[in-house]
C-alpha positions as CSV (number, residue, x, y, z in Angstrom):
1,M,12.6,4.8,-27.4
2,N,13.5,7.4,-24.8
3,I,16.1,9.6,-23.4
4,I,16.9,10.2,-19.7
5,G,19.9,12.0,-18.2
6,Y,21.5,13.5,-15.2
7,L,24.2,16.1,-14.4
8,D,27.2,15.9,-12.1
9,R,25.8,18.5,-9.9
10,L,22.3,20.3,-9.0
11,S,24.0,23.7,-8.9
12,Y,27.0,25.5,-10.3
13,A,28.7,28.8,-10.1
14,P,29.0,31.0,-13.4
15,G,32.2,29.8,-15.3
16,A,31.8,26.2,-13.7
17,T,31.6,22.9,-16.3
18,V,28.4,21.2,-16.5
19,H,28.9,17.5,-17.3
20,G,25.8,15.8,-18.8
21,K,25.3,12.0,-18.7
22,F,22.3,10.7,-21.0
23,S,21.2,7.1,-21.9
24,T,19.0,6.6,-25.1
25,P,18.8,3.7,-27.5
26,A,18.4,6.5,-30.3
27,S,21.3,7.1,-32.6
28,G,21.8,10.4,-31.2
29,F,20.5,13.5,-29.7
30,G,20.7,17.4,-29.9
31,A,21.1,19.5,-26.9
32,G,20.6,23.3,-25.8
33,L,20.8,25.5,-22.9
34,A,17.4,26.9,-21.5
35,R,16.2,29.1,-18.7
36,L,13.3,27.5,-16.7
37,I,10.7,29.8,-15.8
38,N,7.5,27.7,-15.5
39,G,6.9,23.9,-16.5
40,D,3.3,23.4,-15.4
41,A,0.9,23.6,-18.4
42,H,-2.1,23.7,-16.0
43,P,-4.8,25.9,-17.8
44,L,-5.3,28.3,-14.5
45,G,-1.7,29.4,-14.9
46,P,0.3,31.2,-17.6
47,G,1.6,27.9,-19.4
48,V,4.9,26.4,-20.1
49,D,7.8,29.1,-20.2
50,I,11.1,27.8,-21.0
51,R,13.4,30.2,-22.8
52,D,16.2,29.1,-25.0
53,V,19.7,30.8,-24.0
54,P,22.4,30.6,-26.8
55,S,25.3,28.3,-26.1
56,V,28.0,26.2,-27.7
57,L,25.8,23.3,-27.7
58,D,23.5,24.8,-30.3
59,G,23.5,22.7,-33.7
60,R,25.6,19.9,-32.3
61,E,24.7,16.3,-32.6
62,F,25.8,13.9,-29.8
63,A,26.1,10.1,-30.2
64,G,23.4,8.1,-28.5
65,R,24.0,5.3,-26.2
66,V,22.4,3.2,-23.4
67,Q,24.1,3.6,-20.2
68,P,23.1,1.0,-17.6
69,I,21.9,1.2,-14.2
70,R,24.1,-1.2,-12.0
71,A,22.2,-1.4,-8.8
72,G,23.1,-3.4,-5.9
73,S,25.6,-2.9,-3.1
74,Y,28.6,-5.2,-2.0
75,V,32.1,-5.0,-0.6
76,R,35.1,-6.2,-2.3
77,T,38.6,-6.5,-0.7
78,E,41.9,-6.2,-2.3
79,E,43.9,-9.5,-2.7
80,G,45.5,-10.9,0.7
81,M,47.2,-14.0,1.4
82,W,44.8,-16.8,2.3
83,P,46.7,-19.5,4.5
84,D,45.8,-23.1,3.7
85,G,43.1,-24.3,6.2
86,A,42.0,-20.7,6.9
87,E,38.4,-20.1,8.0
88,L,36.1,-17.3,7.3
89,L,33.7,-16.6,10.0
90,M,30.7,-14.2,10.1
91,A,26.9,-13.9,11.0
92,I,24.4,-13.5,8.1
93,K,20.7,-12.5,8.2
94,P,19.1,-12.9,4.9
95,T,16.2,-10.6,4.6
96,L,14.8,-11.7,1.3
97,A,15.6,-15.6,1.4
98,S,12.9,-16.1,-1.1
99,G,11.5,-14.0,-3.8
100,A,14.6,-12.0,-5.2
101,G,14.3,-13.2,-8.7
102,H,18.0,-14.1,-8.7
103,P,20.6,-16.2,-6.8
104,Q,22.2,-14.3,-4.0
105,T,25.7,-14.4,-3.4
106,V,26.6,-14.0,0.4
107,V,30.3,-14.2,-0.1
108,A,32.6,-15.1,-3.3
109,L,36.2,-15.9,-2.9
110,T,38.4,-15.4,-6.1
111,S,42.1,-15.9,-6.7
112,G,43.4,-14.1,-9.8
113,D,40.7,-14.7,-12.4
114,S,39.4,-18.0,-10.8
115,V,36.6,-18.5,-8.8
116,V,37.5,-20.2,-5.8
117,A,34.1,-20.9,-3.7
118,E,31.1,-19.0,-3.1
119,V,27.9,-19.3,-0.6
120,V,24.7,-18.7,-2.5
121,I,21.2,-18.4,-1.4
122,D,18.4,-19.3,-3.9
123,E,14.9,-19.3,-3.2
124,G,15.2,-20.3,0.6
125,Q,18.2,-22.8,0.1
126,A,21.7,-22.1,0.8
127,F,24.5,-23.6,-1.5
128,L,28.2,-24.1,-1.5
129,R,29.8,-23.6,-5.1
130,T,33.2,-24.2,-6.2
131,G,34.7,-24.9,-9.8
132,E,33.9,-28.4,-9.3
133,G,30.3,-28.2,-8.7
134,V,27.4,-27.3,-6.3
135,A,26.4,-29.0,-2.8
136,A,23.1,-28.1,-1.1
137,A,23.5,-26.7,2.5
138,G,19.9,-26.4,3.8
139,E,17.1,-24.2,4.1
140,V,17.4,-20.5,5.5
141,V,14.5,-18.3,6.0
142,S,14.0,-14.4,6.0
143,N,15.1,-12.3,9.1
144,R,16.9,-15.3,11.1
145,W,20.4,-14.9,12.0
146,Y,22.8,-17.8,11.1
147,G,26.6,-18.4,11.9
148,L,28.6,-19.0,8.8
149,A,31.9,-20.8,8.7
150,L,33.8,-21.5,5.2
151,S,37.0,-23.0,5.1
152,L,39.7,-24.0,2.5
153,A,41.8,-26.8,3.4
154,G,44.0,-28.6,0.6
155,S,41.6,-29.4,-2.0
156,T,38.2,-29.2,0.0
157,A,35.9,-26.2,0.9
158,E,33.7,-26.6,4.0
159,L,30.5,-24.8,4.7
160,V,29.1,-24.8,8.2
161,L,25.6,-23.0,8.9
162,T,24.6,-22.7,12.5
163,S,21.3,-21.6,13.6
164,S,21.0,-18.6,16.0
165,Y,18.6,-20.5,17.6
166,G,21.0,-22.8,19.5
167,D,24.2,-24.3,19.4
168,K,23.5,-27.2,17.3
169,V,25.2,-27.3,13.9
170,S,22.2,-27.3,11.7
171,V,24.1,-27.8,8.1
172,Q,27.5,-28.8,7.1
173,R,28.9,-29.5,3.8
174,K,32.0,-30.0,2.1
175,I,32.9,-30.0,-1.7
176,S,36.1,-30.2,-3.7
177,I,38.1,-27.1,-4.9
178,S,40.7,-28.9,-7.0
179,R,40.8,-25.8,-9.1
180,F,41.2,-23.6,-6.2
181,W,44.5,-22.0,-7.3
182,G,43.8,-21.9,-11.0
183,S,46.6,-22.3,-13.1
184,G,49.2,-20.3,-10.8
185,A,50.8,-23.4,-9.2
186,G,53.7,-22.3,-7.4
187,T,52.9,-18.6,-7.5
188,D,51.0,-16.4,-5.3
189,G,48.3,-16.0,-8.0
190,G,49.6,-12.6,-9.2
191,G,52.9,-13.9,-10.7
192,H,54.9,-13.8,-7.7
193,E,56.8,-16.6,-6.0
194,G,55.0,-17.9,-2.9
195,A,56.0,-20.7,-0.5
196,A,56.8,-24.4,-1.8
197,A,53.5,-25.8,-3.5
198,E,52.6,-29.2,-3.6
199,A,50.3,-30.9,-6.4
200,G,48.0,-33.5,-5.2
201,A,47.0,-36.6,-7.3
202,D,43.8,-35.2,-8.4
203,G,45.8,-32.0,-9.8
204,S,44.8,-29.7,-6.7
205,V,47.6,-27.6,-5.4
206,S,48.0,-26.6,-1.9
207,S,50.6,-24.3,-0.1
208,A,51.4,-23.8,3.6
209,A,51.7,-20.2,3.0
210,G,48.5,-19.8,1.1
211,R,47.6,-18.0,-2.1
212,R,46.5,-14.5,-2.7
213,T,42.7,-14.2,-2.6
214,S,40.0,-11.6,-2.8
215,V,36.8,-11.7,-0.9
216,T,33.5,-10.1,-2.2
217,F,30.8,-9.8,0.5
218,A,27.3,-9.7,-0.5
219,A,27.8,-10.2,-4.5
220,D,29.6,-12.6,-6.8
221,H,33.0,-12.1,-8.5
222,A,31.4,-10.0,-11.2
223,G,29.7,-7.5,-8.7
224,Q,26.3,-9.2,-9.5
225,N,23.6,-11.5,-7.8
226,H,23.5,-9.2,-4.8
227,F,22.6,-10.4,-1.5
228,N,19.8,-9.0,0.6
229,G,20.5,-9.0,4.2
230,R,23.1,-8.2,6.8
231,I,26.5,-9.6,7.2
232,D,28.0,-9.2,10.7
233,H,31.7,-8.8,11.8
234,P,33.5,-11.1,9.3
235,T,36.8,-12.3,10.4
236,L,39.4,-14.7,8.8
237,S,41.6,-16.9,10.9
238,A,44.3,-19.8,10.8
239,G,46.0,-21.7,13.4
240,G,44.5,-19.7,15.9
241,T,45.7,-16.4,14.4
242,I,43.4,-13.8,13.2
243,V,44.5,-12.9,9.4
244,A,41.7,-10.3,8.8
245,D,39.2,-8.6,10.9
246,W,37.0,-6.3,8.9
247,D,35.6,-3.1,10.3
248,F,31.9,-3.1,9.3
249,G,30.9,-0.7,12.0
250,P,30.9,3.1,12.6
251,S,33.7,5.0,10.5
252,E,34.5,8.4,9.2
253,T,35.2,6.8,5.9
254,L,32.1,4.7,5.3
255,R,33.3,3.5,1.7
256,Q,36.5,2.0,3.0
257,I,36.4,-1.2,4.9
258,A,39.5,-1.7,6.8
259,N,41.2,-4.7,7.8
260,R,42.0,-4.1,11.5
261,K,44.6,-6.9,11.7
262,G,47.2,-5.5,9.1
263,P,48.1,-5.7,5.6
264,G,46.0,-7.2,2.7
265,F,42.4,-7.7,2.3
266,H,41.4,-3.8,2.8
267,G,38.1,-3.3,1.1
268,E,35.8,-0.9,-0.2
269,S,32.1,-0.7,-0.5
270,V,30.3,-0.3,-3.8
271,N,26.8,1.7,-4.0
272,F,26.8,2.6,-0.3
273,P,25.1,-0.1,1.6
274,M,24.0,0.6,5.3
275,R,27.0,0.4,7.8
276,A,27.0,0.2,11.5
277,C,23.9,-1.9,11.9
278,L,23.1,-4.0,14.8
279,G,24.4,-7.5,14.4
280,I,23.3,-11.1,15.8
281,N,23.9,-9.9,19.5
282,G,21.5,-6.8,19.4
283,V,22.0,-3.8,21.3
284,A,24.5,-3.7,23.8
285,E,25.7,-0.9,26.3
286,D,24.1,1.8,24.3
287,V,21.9,2.5,21.1
288,D,24.4,4.9,19.7
289,P,27.0,3.0,17.4
290,R,29.7,5.5,18.6
291,L,29.3,4.5,22.1
292,A,28.8,0.6,21.6
293,P,30.8,0.1,18.3
294,G,30.9,-3.7,19.0
295,A,27.3,-4.1,18.6
296,Y,27.2,-2.4,15.4
297,Q,29.5,-4.3,13.3
298,A,26.9,-5.2,10.6
299,I,26.4,-4.0,7.2
300,H,22.9,-4.3,5.6
301,F,23.3,-5.1,1.8
302,H,20.4,-4.5,-0.7
303,D,20.1,-5.6,-4.4
304,D,18.7,-2.1,-5.4
305,D,21.3,0.1,-3.6
306,L,22.3,2.7,-5.9
307,D,24.9,5.5,-4.8
308,D,26.5,6.3,-8.2
309,A,25.3,5.0,-11.7
310,G,28.7,6.0,-12.9
311,W,27.6,7.1,-16.3
312,E,30.1,8.9,-18.7
313,D,29.8,12.1,-20.0
314,D,28.2,12.7,-23.2
315,L,28.6,16.5,-23.1
316,T,30.0,19.2,-21.1
317,L,29.2,22.8,-21.0
318,E,31.3,25.6,-19.8
319,L,29.0,28.2,-18.2
320,P,29.3,32.1,-19.1
321,E,31.0,34.0,-16.3
322,D,28.3,36.7,-16.7
323,L,25.4,34.3,-16.6
324,P,22.7,35.6,-14.2
325,S,21.7,33.5,-11.3
326,G,18.6,31.5,-11.9
327,V,17.1,28.1,-12.8
328,Y,18.4,26.5,-15.9
329,G,18.2,23.3,-17.8
330,I,20.1,21.1,-20.4
331,L,17.5,20.4,-23.0
332,V,18.0,17.2,-25.2
333,T,16.1,15.8,-28.0
334,A,16.9,12.3,-29.4
335,T,16.5,11.4,-33.0
336,D,13.5,9.4,-32.4
337,G,11.7,12.7,-31.1
338,T,11.8,12.1,-27.4
339,R,12.9,14.7,-25.0
340,D,14.4,15.4,-21.5
341,T,15.0,18.5,-19.5
342,V,17.7,18.2,-16.8
343,P,17.4,21.1,-14.5
344,F,20.2,22.9,-12.7
345,V,20.7,26.2,-10.7
346,V,23.3,28.9,-11.5
347,T,24.3,30.6,-8.3
348,P,25.3,34.2,-8.2
349,G,28.9,33.3,-7.6
350,D,31.1,36.4,-7.4
351,N,28.7,38.3,-9.8
352,P,26.8,41.4,-8.2
353,R,24.2,40.0,-5.8
354,K,20.3,40.9,-5.7
355,R,18.6,42.0,-2.6
356,A,16.5,38.9,-2.3
357,L,17.4,35.2,-2.6
358,V,15.5,32.1,-3.5
359,V,16.6,28.8,-1.8
360,L,15.6,25.9,-3.8
361,P,15.1,22.8,-1.3
362,T,17.3,20.4,-3.2
363,F,17.6,17.9,-0.2
364,S,13.8,17.7,-0.6
365,Y,14.0,17.2,-4.4
366,L,16.5,14.3,-3.6
367,A,14.2,12.7,-0.8
368,Y,11.4,12.6,-3.4
369,S,13.5,12.2,-6.7
370,C,12.5,8.4,-7.5
371,E,9.3,8.2,-5.4
372,H,6.6,5.8,-6.8
373,V,4.7,4.9,-3.7
374,M,1.4,5.4,-5.8
375,A,2.6,2.5,-7.9
376,D,1.7,0.2,-4.9
377,P,-2.2,-0.5,-4.8
378,G,-1.9,-0.3,-1.1
379,A,-1.3,3.4,-1.3
380,R,-4.4,4.0,-3.3
381,D,-6.5,1.9,-1.1
382,Y,-5.1,4.2,2.0
383,L,-6.2,7.2,0.1
384,K,-9.6,5.7,-0.5
385,G,-10.0,4.9,3.2
386,V,-9.6,8.2,4.3
387,G,-12.0,9.6,1.9
388,V,-10.4,10.5,-1.5
389,G,-12.7,9.5,-3.9
390,E,-10.6,8.1,-6.9
391,P,-7.0,8.6,-6.3
392,P,-4.9,9.1,-9.4
393,E,-3.1,6.2,-11.2
394,F,0.6,6.3,-11.0
395,G,2.3,6.5,-14.3
396,G,1.5,10.1,-15.7
397,N,5.0,11.2,-16.3
398,V,7.4,10.5,-19.2
399,H,10.0,8.8,-17.1
400,D,7.8,6.9,-14.8
401,S,8.1,3.5,-16.6
402,Y,11.9,3.7,-16.6
403,L,11.8,4.4,-12.7
404,L,9.9,1.4,-12.1
405,A,11.9,-0.6,-14.6
406,H,15.1,0.2,-13.2
407,G,14.1,-0.3,-9.7
408,L,15.1,3.2,-8.7
409,R,14.1,4.4,-5.0
410,S,13.5,7.5,-3.2
411,L,13.5,8.0,0.6
412,Y,9.7,7.2,0.6
413,D,10.1,3.9,-1.1
414,V,11.4,0.6,0.6
415,H,14.1,-1.8,-0.8
416,T,13.0,-5.2,-2.3
417,D,13.5,-6.7,1.0
418,G,11.0,-4.4,2.6
419,T,13.4,-2.1,4.7
420,G,13.3,1.5,4.3
421,V,15.6,3.5,1.9
422,C,17.7,5.9,4.0
423,F,20.2,7.0,1.5
424,T,19.8,8.7,-1.9
425,S,22.4,10.4,-4.2
426,T,22.6,13.1,-6.9
427,R,24.6,10.6,-9.3
428,K,22.0,8.8,-10.9
429,P,18.9,10.0,-12.9
430,L,16.4,11.9,-10.9
431,P,13.3,11.7,-13.0
432,N,11.0,13.4,-10.6
433,V,13.2,16.5,-10.8
434,R,11.7,17.8,-14.0
435,P,9.9,21.2,-14.7
436,E,6.6,19.3,-16.0
437,H,6.5,16.8,-13.1
438,R,3.1,15.7,-11.7
439,W,2.7,14.2,-8.5
440,A,0.2,11.0,-8.5
441,A,-0.5,11.3,-4.7
442,V,-2.4,14.7,-5.1
443,A,-5.9,14.7,-6.0
444,G,-5.3,16.8,-8.9
445,G,-3.6,14.0,-10.7
446,E,-1.9,15.0,-13.8
447,T,-2.2,18.7,-13.0
448,S,-0.6,18.6,-9.7
449,A,2.9,19.9,-9.8
450,H,5.1,18.9,-6.6
451,Q,8.4,19.9,-5.3
452,F,10.7,21.4,-8.1
453,S,7.8,21.9,-10.6
454,A,5.6,23.4,-8.0
455,D,8.5,25.7,-6.9
456,L,8.8,27.0,-10.6
457,H,5.3,28.6,-9.8
458,L,7.2,30.8,-7.4
459,I,10.1,31.7,-9.9
460,A,7.6,32.4,-12.4
461,W,5.5,34.5,-10.2
462,L,8.6,36.5,-9.3
463,D,9.7,36.9,-13.0
464,A,6.2,38.0,-13.9
465,E,5.9,40.6,-10.9
466,G,9.4,42.0,-11.8
467,F,11.2,40.8,-8.7
468,D,14.9,40.3,-9.5
469,V,16.4,37.5,-7.4
470,D,19.4,35.1,-7.0
471,V,18.8,31.5,-6.7
472,I,20.9,29.0,-4.7
473,T,20.1,25.5,-3.2
474,D,20.2,23.7,0.1
475,E,23.6,22.7,-0.8
476,E,25.0,26.1,-0.6
477,V,23.4,26.7,2.6
478,H,24.8,23.4,3.8
479,R,28.2,24.1,2.9
480,E,28.6,28.1,3.4
481,G,26.3,28.4,6.3
482,L,25.4,32.1,7.2
483,A,27.7,33.3,4.5
484,A,25.2,32.1,1.8
485,L,22.4,34.0,3.4
486,A,23.8,36.9,5.1
487,P,24.1,39.4,1.8
488,Y,20.4,39.1,1.5
489,R,17.8,41.4,2.7
490,V,15.0,38.6,1.9
491,V,15.4,35.0,1.8
492,L,12.6,32.9,0.3
493,T,12.0,29.2,0.5
494,G,10.3,26.8,-1.9
495,S,6.9,25.2,-1.4
496,H,8.5,22.2,0.6
497,P,11.7,22.7,2.5
498,E,11.4,19.5,4.3
499,Y,15.0,18.3,4.7
500,P,17.4,20.5,6.3
501,T,20.8,19.5,8.0
502,T,22.3,20.6,11.1
503,A,24.4,23.2,9.5
504,M,21.5,24.6,7.4
505,M,19.5,24.8,10.7
506,A,22.3,26.9,12.3
507,A,22.5,29.1,9.1
508,Y,18.9,30.1,9.1
509,E,18.9,30.7,12.8
510,S,21.8,32.9,12.5
511,Y,20.4,34.8,9.6
512,L,17.3,35.7,11.6
513,E,19.3,36.7,14.8
514,Q,21.3,39.3,12.7
515,G,18.3,41.0,11.3
516,G,17.4,38.8,8.3
517,R,13.7,38.5,6.9
518,L,12.7,35.1,5.9
519,M,9.7,34.2,3.6
520,Y,8.9,30.5,4.4
521,L,6.2,29.8,1.4
522,G,5.6,26.3,2.1
523,G,4.5,23.5,4.4
524,N,5.9,20.7,6.4
525,G,9.1,22.6,6.4
526,F,12.3,21.9,8.5
527,Y,11.0,18.5,9.3
528,W,13.4,15.9,8.8
529,V,16.8,15.7,10.1
530,T,19.2,15.2,7.1
531,S,22.7,14.6,6.7
532,I,25.1,14.8,4.0
533,D,27.9,12.1,3.8
534,P,31.1,14.2,4.3
535,E,33.3,11.7,2.5
536,R,31.6,12.4,-0.8
537,E,29.0,15.0,-0.7
538,H,26.6,13.5,-3.3
539,T,24.8,11.4,-0.8
540,I,22.1,12.4,1.8
541,E,20.9,10.4,4.7
542,I,17.7,10.3,6.9
543,R,16.1,8.0,9.4
544,R,12.3,8.0,9.8
545,T,11.9,7.5,13.7
546,A,8.7,9.4,14.0
547,G,6.2,11.5,12.4
548,I,4.5,10.8,9.3
549,R,6.8,8.1,7.8
550,A,6.5,5.3,4.9
551,W,8.9,3.0,6.9
552,Q,10.8,3.2,10.0
553,P,14.6,1.9,11.0
554,E,15.2,-1.4,13.0
555,P,15.3,-0.8,16.6
556,G,18.5,0.8,17.9
557,E,19.2,2.3,14.4
558,W,18.1,6.0,14.8
559,H,21.6,7.4,14.4
560,H,23.0,8.3,11.1
561,A,25.7,6.5,9.8
562,T,27.3,9.5,7.9
563,T,27.5,11.9,10.6
564,G,26.6,10.0,13.7
565,E,23.9,12.3,14.7
566,L,20.5,11.3,16.1
567,G,17.9,11.0,13.1
568,G,14.4,11.6,13.0
569,L,12.3,14.7,13.5
570,W,14.1,18.2,14.2
571,R,11.0,18.5,16.8
572,L,12.5,15.6,18.6
573,R,15.9,17.3,19.0
574,G,14.4,20.2,20.6
575,K,14.1,22.3,17.2
576,A,10.3,22.2,16.5
577,P,9.8,24.5,13.3
578,Q,7.6,26.8,15.5
579,K,10.4,28.2,17.2
580,M,11.9,29.5,14.3
581,L,9.2,29.9,11.8
582,G,6.2,30.4,14.1
583,V,4.5,27.2,12.5
584,G,5.2,23.7,12.4
585,M,4.0,20.4,10.7
586,A,0.3,19.7,11.7
587,S,-1.3,17.3,9.0
588,Q,-1.3,16.3,5.4
589,G,-4.3,15.4,3.1
590,F,-4.7,14.9,-0.6
591,D,-8.3,15.4,-1.4
592,T,-8.6,19.4,-1.7
593,N,-7.2,22.5,-0.1
594,R,-9.0,25.0,2.2
595,P,-9.1,29.0,2.0
596,Y,-7.7,30.9,5.1
597,E,-10.3,33.1,7.1
598,V,-8.7,36.3,8.0
599,V,-7.9,36.9,11.9
600,T,-5.6,40.0,12.0
601,P,-5.5,42.2,9.1
602,V,-2.0,43.9,9.4
603,P,-2.2,46.8,7.2
604,F,0.9,46.2,5.2
605,V,0.1,42.7,4.7
606,F,-3.6,43.3,3.4
607,A,-2.9,46.5,1.4
608,G,-5.2,46.3,-1.5
609,I,-7.6,43.8,0.1
610,E,-8.7,45.8,2.9
611,G,-11.8,44.2,4.6
612,A,-11.2,40.8,3.2
613,K,-12.7,37.9,5.1
614,T,-10.6,35.1,3.3
615,I,-7.6,34.5,1.4
616,G,-7.1,32.0,-1.3
617,D,-10.7,30.9,-1.8
618,F,-10.2,30.2,-5.5
619,P,-9.1,27.1,-7.8
620,S,-5.4,26.6,-7.3
621,L,-2.7,25.0,-9.7
622,V,-1.8,22.6,-6.9
623,N,-4.6,20.3,-5.4
624,G,-7.8,21.9,-6.4
625,H,-9.5,24.6,-4.7
626,G,-7.8,26.8,-2.0
627,A,-4.3,28.1,-0.9
628,A,-3.9,25.9,2.3
629,G,-3.5,22.3,1.7
630,V,-1.6,19.3,0.9
631,E,0.8,19.4,3.9
632,I,0.1,22.1,6.5
633,D,1.5,23.8,9.6
634,R,0.0,25.5,12.5
635,A,1.0,27.9,15.4
636,D,1.5,26.3,18.6
637,R,3.2,28.3,21.7
638,A,3.5,24.8,23.5
639,L,5.8,23.9,20.9
640,G,7.8,27.2,20.6
641,T,5.6,29.7,18.7
642,P,6.8,33.1,20.0
643,D,4.4,34.9,22.1
644,D,4.6,38.1,19.7
645,T,3.8,35.9,16.7
646,I,0.7,37.3,14.8
647,V,-1.7,35.0,13.4
648,L,-2.7,36.8,10.3
649,A,-5.3,34.2,8.9
650,T,-6.2,30.5,9.9
651,A,-7.7,27.7,7.5
652,T,-9.8,25.0,9.3
653,G,-12.7,22.8,8.1
654,F,-10.4,20.3,6.7
655,S,-11.6,16.7,5.8
656,R,-11.1,13.3,7.1
657,A,-8.3,12.8,4.7
658,Y,-6.2,15.3,6.7
659,G,-4.7,13.0,9.4
660,L,-3.1,14.6,12.4
661,D,0.9,14.0,12.2
662,P,1.4,10.8,14.6
663,V,4.0,12.5,16.7
664,E,0.8,14.6,18.0
665,V,-1.0,11.6,19.2
666,Q,-0.4,10.7,22.9
667,L,-3.8,9.2,23.7
668,P,-5.9,7.1,21.2
669,D,-9.0,9.3,21.8
670,G,-10.1,9.3,18.2
671,N,-9.6,12.9,17.5
672,Y,-6.9,12.5,14.7
673,D,-8.3,14.3,11.5
674,G,-9.6,17.2,9.9
675,T,-13.4,16.6,11.2
676,T,-12.3,16.0,14.8
677,S,-9.2,17.7,15.8
678,D,-8.6,21.3,16.3
679,K,-4.8,20.8,15.8
680,V,-5.4,20.2,12.1
681,R,-5.2,23.6,10.9
682,C,-3.1,25.8,8.8
683,D,-2.1,29.5,10.3
684,L,-0.7,32.4,8.2
685,V,1.6,34.2,10.7
686,L,4.1,37.1,11.1
687,V,6.9,36.6,13.6
688,P,8.9,39.6,14.7
689,K,12.6,38.8,15.0
690,P,15.4,40.4,16.8
691,N,17.4,43.6,15.0
692,G,14.3,44.3,12.6
693,G,14.2,40.9,11.5
694,A,10.8,38.9,10.8
695,V,9.6,35.9,9.4
696,F,6.3,35.6,7.2
697,S,5.1,31.8,7.1
698,T,2.5,30.4,5.1
699,G,2.4,26.8,6.5
700,S,0.8,25.3,3.2
701,I,2.4,23.6,0.3
702,A,-0.3,24.7,-1.7
703,W,0.3,28.5,-1.1
704,C,2.6,28.9,-4.3
705,G,0.1,27.0,-6.5
706,S,-2.3,29.9,-6.0
707,L,0.1,32.7,-6.8
708,L,-0.2,32.4,-10.7
709,A,-4.1,31.8,-10.9
710,G,-6.2,34.4,-12.4
711,E,-3.2,36.1,-14.1
712,R,-2.0,36.9,-10.7
713,R,-4.7,38.9,-9.7
714,N,-5.7,37.1,-6.6
715,D,-5.5,37.8,-3.0
716,V,-2.4,35.2,-2.6
717,S,-0.6,37.2,-5.1
718,I,-1.4,40.3,-3.5
719,V,-0.3,39.3,0.1
720,T,2.9,37.7,-1.1
721,G,3.7,40.7,-3.1
722,N,2.9,43.2,-0.2
723,V,5.1,41.1,2.3
724,L,8.1,40.9,0.0
725,R,8.2,44.7,-0.9
726,A,7.7,45.5,2.8
727,F,10.6,42.8,3.8
728,L,12.8,44.5,1.1
729,D,12.1,48.3,1.8
730,Q,10.7,48.8,5.1
731,E,12.9,49.4,8.2
732,S,10.1,48.9,10.7
733,L,7.3,46.5,9.6
734,I,5.1,46.4,13.0
C-alpha cells in the first residue's frame, strides 16, 4: 500500500486555506502540519530536520480512498443540430498508429446517451463503428496526414479516408446506423420537438432538420480510448452550408473551442491538448501562429496529457494569520504505515517582512516534477558513453513506481507517441517535489538531492546560521513583479532557478536597477523562456528550441500557445543570463564536481579564509566532491557579462562527462567537453549594479550542496555568510 497527495497550490499567504487531496488504498490516514528545514539524510549533513507545528489536524483520522489518474486529452462539444446528410470533414495525423495499447478514437458522435458513430484506429487499422457493427476502413501509418470525411444520411454512416499523398480516395466504407437516433424518435434527443420524423422499414428514423448530436474529438463518448495525433480544422457542412467550423487555432481562451458559425457545437478541451499546431498544409506566411492563424488550425492530442487530476479534497487547513513565512508540509501517515510529505510555502503576506528573501524556483520544480528520464536504458547508456562509470538506477524514491505506473510526465519526458511534453501543472501529484527526493541522474545516486530537496540545504543553512528570512515562490514574482522583491535588501535564489517567465525577468531586472542585491546561488539559471496560462494559472509551458534539450518541437512551433511569445532560450531572446547575473549556462555533467581556484580575493568575501587558494575542495552533499558542478555557468563578455564584473574564483579541469551547451557549438571542431573546451568552466563572480546594488553568482548547482558539510565550518559556508552579511549591512561593497 502507499499514499500520495497534492495541494491546490504551492504557496499560501497566512490565513489562507490549504486544500489537501490524497489517494491511498489504506482504510485511513492521519495528518499533521510541519515546518520543513532539511529532508536530506546524507551523512555529511546535519540530518533530517522536520519540525511538527501544532494544528487542528492533530489527532484526526481521515478516510482513505483511491483517487484515479484520468490522463488523456480530448475536445467535447455541446449538443448541436446535426442535419440529415451532413458531412464532418477534417484532416488527421496519427502519431502512434500502432503500439498505443488501446483503441484510439479519432472522433465519436453521440445523441443523448446513444453512440451514433465512431472512427477508431487500432494497431494501424482504421475502423468505422456504429451501434450496428464495425467496418474495417484500411491501414493508417504514423506521422502521415489523411483526409477524413464522416457523413450520416438516413440509416447509413459513411467514412472516407483520403491519403495526403495524392487525390485518390484510398478508403471508403459505409455501415448501417439504424440506431442513430436512439429511442428519441420525433424529438431532438433532449425531449424537445424537432422536425417531422419518418420511420424506415428497418426501424431507423431520419429527419430533414436533424437531431441534437455531440461531437467528441480524440476520445470516445466516455472520454477514454484517446487518440494520439493531430486533428486539423474540423468542419460540419450540409447542403453547401457550413454548420460548424471549429477553432483549433491560436486563442486567448485555449480551453474553449468555439464554433465560428453560430450557436451549438461549442466545445471545451480536457487535459489541455497542444493547440495551434501546424496542420496538413504546413507553414504558410509566417511561423508565428498569431500572424498566420490559418496554418495553425490543428490540435495535437495525447493519451497521457494531464492538466488537472481533478481529485477531491480529503482535508482542509486554515493557516494561522501569524504563521511565520517559511517552508512547510502536510505530513500524512496511512494506517498501513506508509507516509507522504506534501510541501508548500507560506509567504509573508501582510506580516512584518524580514530584510532578506528566498525565492524558491517552483517553476523549475514543476518542470522536473514527474521526471523519469533515467528509467530509459538509453539515458544510462548516454552517461556511460560520456565517462560516468556506473550511472545510478532509477527507482530510489518512494513514489517512483507510482510515477511510472500512472504515466506521469515532466517537461523532460516525451509522450507515448515520442513528442515532447511542453505543458505541466500543479493540479496533479508532483512526486519529485519532496524533502527527501533523490535524483537518479546525479552520480551520487540515492544521496543526491535535487531541486526542492537540494534547496532545503539552503533553508537549513540559513536557519542554523541565524539568518531570518522570508520565503516566496516563482509564482509570487510572476504575479506581483517588482512588488514581490522591492521590500527586501537581499534576494537569494535556490540552486536551480532555470524557468523564469517574462514578468519574472522584468521584476529581477527592475529590482537590480533600483539598488537591490541578488545572491544567485545556483547554476543553469534564467535559461528557458517559460509562460503561464493566463486563463488558468496552474499550467506552465515551454518550447525546447535550442540548448541542452531532451526533445525539440515540430518545425514552425516555437511560439507558446499560452502567451504567443517566442519560446526557447532567454539567450536567444537577447537576454543571456550573463547580462544580469554576470554568468550563464556553460555545461552540465554528472560524474563529479570540481573545486574553484581563487582569482580575485575581495576582502569582504574572503574574510576568515584569507590566503585561500581554493574554495569547495571537499566532499559535497550533491554529486560527490567539490562545490562547482552538476550544471555550471561561466562569465563571458561576448554574451553580456559587464566589464566591471569581478571574477572571484573559477573552476576548470572538468571531465569529458561535462559537455558544452550545444547552443555554443558553431563549428564541429571537436572541442565540446571539459577536457577540450575552455568554455567549460564555472565562474564565481561579483557584479556591481546601479544605486549600490550587486549580484553575487556562484554559477553552480552544487554550491548549496556544500553549505552544510563539516557542520558548516567550510569555505563555501564562510563565503556565503560573508556575502550575505555584507549585502545586508554594508552600504558600499567595493
